C-alpha angles and dihedrals in degrees: 000000000000094000093049097243127092108164091230130025092240093061103057121117114263120256117180121216120200137183120188116215116193135156092358092305138098103243099185147343123210142156134208137181113232104244101225124150087259090058100038095047101036094240123182115244092223095046109111089228090061094040094052096037101094090204099050095091124161084214087203109125115063145358121215138174126212138154095357095314137098120212132196105211142199118170101235097061147029118296121261120222119222131187123247083259091057097251117145113252104173152283114298124216097159095248094316096304097108109077101162134061122283117234119239087228111058118164121230116208110218093202101051097020087228118145111220116198143146142203130223131200143184089238132049130314081051095183130021126185120217139181128199117199124225091273090056094251117144104241105163137034126169129168115229121210119236127164092242142358104288130188100244099178098175142002142188143234136197126196087276106023149055112212125206126194111213100186132167100268099106143163124258108179092188091073090065089071088057091053090252131130108270094227136063149119119315115198093195096050100081125203133261141168118225118207121189137164113268110266087022133137138228095277090059096058117113115199126211120190118227136179111286112270143122131252122195095171134015120202097219143301134225142166121262110182110296089351136088107212120206123187108197144170100242126199117196087225140336134219095353102177094343142034087234091065105099120170119202121264122237128185115255136176118220123194124195119190107212091194103045103022092234118152128199127187119194129179111222099199142330101251118120112235141161140197103033115195137178136195101290092223088067101049103137094011132089111289134183105194137048132181122219143169116229149165120293093209117104092215112097113243094004091114129026098207090244117145113266093023122092118350108272149215136204121239139186115216121211099207092194091078105002096249125137142204115219128210111202111211095187137275096288100038124119112192123197125204115322116215124204117234118190122230092228139344090268095043119123126258094274100023101114139038142310110212135177144142117274124191119205112206093196091063100023088230133129124212132185099234119204118199135186098256093205094058117024090179091076123091115267113285090220144341127213107210107216122209097235141018116284105217116236109276144161130248140002143175140214105238111199116209088239090069095055105028136064117262116272112274094024122113110226113237118263086229128036120189111235137166123225110344105339126138134268109201120208121178108208098176137343094279102035129075128174128194124200133182138192131200103229097201089063094053108023140245118326095023118153132203131198148138125256127204117221113182104302095344136082126210133184115240131191128196124194122227088277092054093254117143115249115223102198126027142139109262132190103201122185111186123189120184118181120203128201090237092067099258125131130208117217124184133155127188119199102172142078114298126189111201129274091041116129126208118236128195143155127284119223112203136176093299090063108033098161123068119186132183132161093345093314125119143196122198111191138182109355116082130207114200137161112194129025114254123184094225 
């Protein structure tokens, strides 16, 4: 958070850190707080006002791109959209259709381009399953029955199924009156896994009992004959008596026989790890490899693999035999989550890079470390030396330009339909991009926002649902102008505009490559690399 104290590492305000890699070089590093009501108003994460305000997200858990948008996510609230330059655009409820929270761990199906997700709550409905189509439209919602409000941090999909983990970390709102956290371990709750057809409803869920445990993060799930196979990071318990109680996480394989109802649970090894990731093209499909961060200590259970705990390493699991290859980052290194990035669309499952932030306590520096994903025993392919420490955090994503930009050769439209405060992208020339947003609730359904070019000037323009120009409306305008000399123009307007007003700002060029404000930083132009990747 802004004041440097959060009370618990889950409660801090979200700051997004980004490094743009292009043409084999690091073009920029920058960070930005996500400007949610919680951040702007200094709200307490455990205050009921924060918990039950769907917009008051910490936005501190994950970053994900889909259907031309990038969201900063935290599981108790609505998603917050950010621009490719990490500026806050606004809260997203999909035109008013999403009325629950949005998990920090949605699952993108590479075959259908559907984004499957869910929301959980301390009050009924406790769990709701949702699906976005490839255009980012909410096309399916179905409440799922659980006995209590359960902290369902993550879930899984296969080609045919959605898989829910109803585990014994549950809500007890009566504890709030005692000044205690309203969530914790319940010995009497039990544990079960719900498997349902994709796009199904509550009546389609088939529940399987398992040994009590907790899972923050599965690796992946897939179908093998009659069985649904789930590879998960399993904790023996979680928050038993205190939210500071954190048991180590070990790799397990669960098998659920959809014909006989049989269940098997197999521990893969006894090494504590965190943040398992697969090739995103194989989410829901049979995988062989998984990349994790874990404890460097050789003593089982002496470190949890949690950022800021024991020094860590990065490993690649081969789930065919349970073996792993370890990359040792050094005795003072603390890696975060490592993400797999494929070499090309046709590359094999491990043909590409594993990359993530690594902080070295001995130097107090953070690098973006890039490894050969096919052989983690090799030295790092490259390191991007960042100008400041990146605080320990949670999850990240590789966001390819193809996800957020129009295909090459296509002219982006002058007006792009959006709801709430989403972005309308207008490419004015090859080095200039403008982003405009419009608050739908001030204009009405079907409103559109854009920027029009008139000679050498640009003006924001808003049309209502009938295509009529709006003369006076509240805009949030983010403008980003790139210059060949390496400078970047940043300007943000948060006041009433009457078209044809034009935003003006300050250009920072080569003579001023670093831009700082409120603890945020841009580093532009000059790159600092070691190694020579072919990115």
